[in-house]
C-alpha positions as a Markdown table, in Angstrom:
| # | Residue | x | y | z |
|---|---|---|---|---|
| 1 | Met | 0.0 | 0.0 | 0.0 |
| 2 | Phe | 1.3 | 3.5 | -0.9 |
| 3 | Gln | 2.1 | 5.8 | 1.9 |
| 4 | Phe | 3.1 | 9.4 | 0.9 |
| 5 | Arg | 5.9 | 10.4 | 3.2 |
| 6 | Leu | 5.2 | 14.1 | 3.0 |
| 7 | Gln | 1.5 | 13.8 | 3.9 |
| 8 | Thr | 2.0 | 15.9 | 7.0 |
| 9 | Leu | 3.7 | 18.6 | 5.1 |
| 10 | Leu | 0.9 | 18.6 | 2.5 |
| 11 | Arg | -1.7 | 19.0 | 5.3 |
| 12 | Leu | 0.2 | 21.9 | 6.7 |
| 13 | Arg | 0.5 | 23.5 | 3.2 |
| 14 | Leu | -3.3 | 23.0 | 2.7 |
| 15 | Ala | -4.0 | 24.6 | 6.0 |
| 16 | Asp | -1.7 | 27.5 | 5.1 |
| 17 | Arg | -3.5 | 28.0 | 1.8 |
| 18 | Asp | -6.9 | 28.0 | 3.5 |
| 19 | Gln | -5.6 | 30.6 | 5.9 |
| 20 | Arg | -4.3 | 32.7 | 3.1 |
| 21 | Arg | -7.7 | 32.4 | 1.4 |
| 22 | Ala | -9.5 | 33.6 | 4.6 |
| 23 | Glu | -7.1 | 36.5 | 4.9 |
| 24 | Leu | -7.7 | 37.5 | 1.3 |
| 25 | Ala | -11.5 | 37.3 | 1.9 |
| 26 | Lys | -11.2 | 39.6 | 4.9 |
| 27 | Ala | -9.2 | 42.1 | 2.9 |
| 28 | Leu | -11.8 | 42.0 | 0.1 |
| 29 | Arg | -14.6 | 42.5 | 2.6 |
| 30 | Ala | -12.7 | 45.5 | 4.0 |
| 31 | Glu | -12.5 | 47.0 | 0.5 |
| 32 | Glu | -16.2 | 46.5 | 0.0 |
| 33 | Val | -17.0 | 48.3 | 3.3 |
| 34 | Leu | -14.7 | 51.2 | 2.4 |
| 35 | Cys | -16.2 | 51.5 | -1.1 |
| 36 | Glu | -19.7 | 51.5 | 0.3 |
| 37 | Arg | -18.6 | 54.2 | 2.8 |
| 38 | Glu | -17.2 | 56.2 | -0.1 |
| 39 | Arg | -20.4 | 55.9 | -2.0 |
| 40 | Glu | -22.3 | 57.2 | 1.0 |
| 41 | Leu | -19.9 | 60.2 | 1.3 |
| 42 | Val | -20.3 | 61.0 | -2.4 |
| 43 | Ala | -24.1 | 60.9 | -2.0 |
| 44 | Gln | -23.8 | 63.3 | 1.0 |
| 45 | Gln | -21.5 | 65.6 | -0.9 |
| 46 | Val | -24.0 | 65.8 | -3.8 |
| 47 | Glu | -26.8 | 66.4 | -1.3 |
| 48 | Gln | -24.8 | 69.2 | 0.3 |
| 49 | Ala | -24.0 | 70.8 | -3.1 |
| 50 | Glu | -27.7 | 70.8 | -4.0 |
| 51 | Leu | -28.5 | 72.3 | -0.6 |
| 52 | Ala | -25.8 | 75.0 | -1.1 |
| 53 | Arg | -27.2 | 75.8 | -4.6 |
| 54 | Arg | -30.7 | 76.2 | -3.1 |
| 55 | Leu | -29.4 | 78.4 | -0.3 |
| 56 | Lys | -27.7 | 80.7 | -2.9 |
| 57 | Glu | -30.8 | 81.4 | -4.8 |
| 58 | Pro | -31.9 | 85.0 | -4.9 |
| 59 | Gly | -34.1 | 86.2 | -2.1 |
| 60 | Ala | -33.6 | 83.1 | 0.0 |
| 61 | Ala | -30.0 | 83.6 | 1.0 |
| 62 | Asp | -29.4 | 82.3 | 4.5 |
| 63 | Ile | -25.8 | 83.1 | 5.2 |
| 64 | Asp | -25.5 | 81.0 | 8.4 |
| 65 | Ala | -27.0 | 77.9 | 6.8 |
| 66 | Leu | -24.7 | 78.5 | 3.8 |
| 67 | Leu | -21.6 | 78.6 | 6.0 |
| 68 | Arg | -22.7 | 75.5 | 7.8 |
| 69 | Thr | -23.2 | 73.7 | 4.5 |
| 70 | His | -19.8 | 74.8 | 3.3 |
| 71 | Arg | -18.1 | 73.6 | 6.5 |
| 72 | Tyr | -19.9 | 70.3 | 6.3 |
| 73 | Glu | -18.7 | 70.0 | 2.6 |
| 74 | Gln | -15.2 | 70.5 | 3.8 |
| 75 | Val | -15.6 | 67.8 | 6.5 |
| 76 | Leu | -17.0 | 65.4 | 3.9 |
| 77 | Ser | -14.1 | 66.2 | 1.5 |
| 78 | Ala | -11.5 | 65.5 | 4.3 |
| 79 | Leu | -13.3 | 62.3 | 5.2 |
| 80 | Arg | -13.3 | 61.2 | 1.6 |
| 81 | Lys | -9.6 | 61.9 | 1.2 |
| 82 | Gln | -8.9 | 59.9 | 4.3 |
| 83 | Leu | -11.1 | 57.1 | 3.0 |
| 84 | Gln | -9.3 | 57.1 | -0.3 |
| 85 | Ser | -6.0 | 56.8 | 1.5 |
| 86 | Gln | -7.3 | 53.8 | 3.5 |
| 87 | Leu | -8.6 | 52.3 | 0.3 |
| 88 | Glu | -5.2 | 52.6 | -1.4 |
| 89 | Gln | -3.7 | 50.8 | 1.6 |
| 90 | Val | -6.3 | 48.0 | 1.5 |
| 91 | Val | -5.8 | 47.6 | -2.3 |
| 92 | Ala | -2.1 | 47.2 | -1.7 |
| 93 | Glu | -2.8 | 44.7 | 1.1 |
| 94 | Ile | -5.2 | 42.8 | -1.1 |
| 95 | Glu | -2.5 | 42.4 | -3.8 |
| 96 | Arg | 0.0 | 41.3 | -1.2 |
| 97 | Arg | -2.4 | 38.7 | 0.2 |
| 98 | Arg | -3.3 | 37.6 | -3.3 |
| 99 | Gln | 0.3 | 36.9 | -4.1 |
| 100 | Ala | 0.7 | 35.0 | -0.8 |
| 101 | Leu | -2.3 | 32.9 | -1.8 |
| 102 | Val | -0.8 | 32.2 | -5.2 |
| 103 | Glu | 2.5 | 31.1 | -3.6 |
| 104 | Ala | 0.7 | 28.9 | -1.1 |
| 105 | Asp | -1.4 | 27.3 | -3.9 |
| 106 | Arg | 1.8 | 26.7 | -5.9 |
| 107 | Gln | 3.4 | 24.9 | -2.9 |
| 108 | Val | 0.3 | 22.7 | -2.5 |
| 109 | Arg | 0.3 | 21.8 | -6.2 |
| 110 | Val | 4.0 | 20.9 | -6.1 |
| 111 | Leu | 3.4 | 18.4 | -3.3 |
| 112 | Glu | 0.2 | 17.0 | -4.9 |
| 113 | Lys | 2.1 | 16.4 | -8.2 |
| 114 | Leu | 4.9 | 14.8 | -6.2 |
| 115 | Arg | 2.4 | 12.5 | -4.4 |
| 116 | Glu | 0.8 | 11.6 | -7.8 |
| 117 | Arg | 4.2 | 10.7 | -9.3 |
| 118 | Gln | 5.2 | 8.7 | -6.3 |
| 119 | Ala | 1.8 | 6.9 | -6.3 |
| 120 | Ala | 2.2 | 6.1 | -10.0 |
| 121 | Ala | 5.7 | 4.8 | -9.5 |
| 122 | His | 4.5 | 2.7 | -6.6 |
| 123 | Arg | 1.7 | 1.2 | -8.8 |
| 124 | Gln | 4.1 | 0.5 | -11.6 |
| 125 | Ala | 6.5 | -1.3 | -9.2 |
| 126 | Glu | 3.6 | -3.3 | -7.7 |
| 127 | Glu | 2.5 | -4.2 | -11.3 |
| 128 | Arg | 6.0 | -5.3 | -12.2 |
| 129 | Ala | 6.3 | -7.4 | -9.1 |
| 130 | Ala | 2.9 | -9.0 | -9.8 |
| 131 | Val | 3.9 | -9.7 | -13.4 |
| 132 | Lys | 7.3 | -11.2 | -12.2 |
| 133 | Gln | 5.5 | -13.3 | -9.7 |
| 134 | Phe | 3.0 | -14.5 | -12.3 |
| 135 | Asp | 5.8 | -15.3 | -14.7 |
| 136 | Glu | 7.5 | -17.4 | -12.0 |
| 137 | Leu | 4.4 | -19.5 | -11.6 |
């Protein structure tokens, strides 16, 4: 019966690959959350721009409300810049984790191919032994 000597190492590599997949999934989820937050900020900026436009209409100028709207637009802009910076970091982290997953997957495939070759060699040796035994009879 064939026994792959590196089975323990293969199990470790499989576990490592699964862990890398989970880490990549977390990073992708973080990217989704940040993108959703950015969409919310963009919607708020559009809303504030529309409010500012209405406040600037002739006859209805409310200077205090216009100043508050302008300040809030600046806050939203600063938040969006911060969010974009975080998003850039997350994208870089996603790429790093994706490369780690590719490497872990490559290591697993190497061991699986080795196991397959060794199993095939073992089968051939058993077949040769069986043929030799049959020929002796």
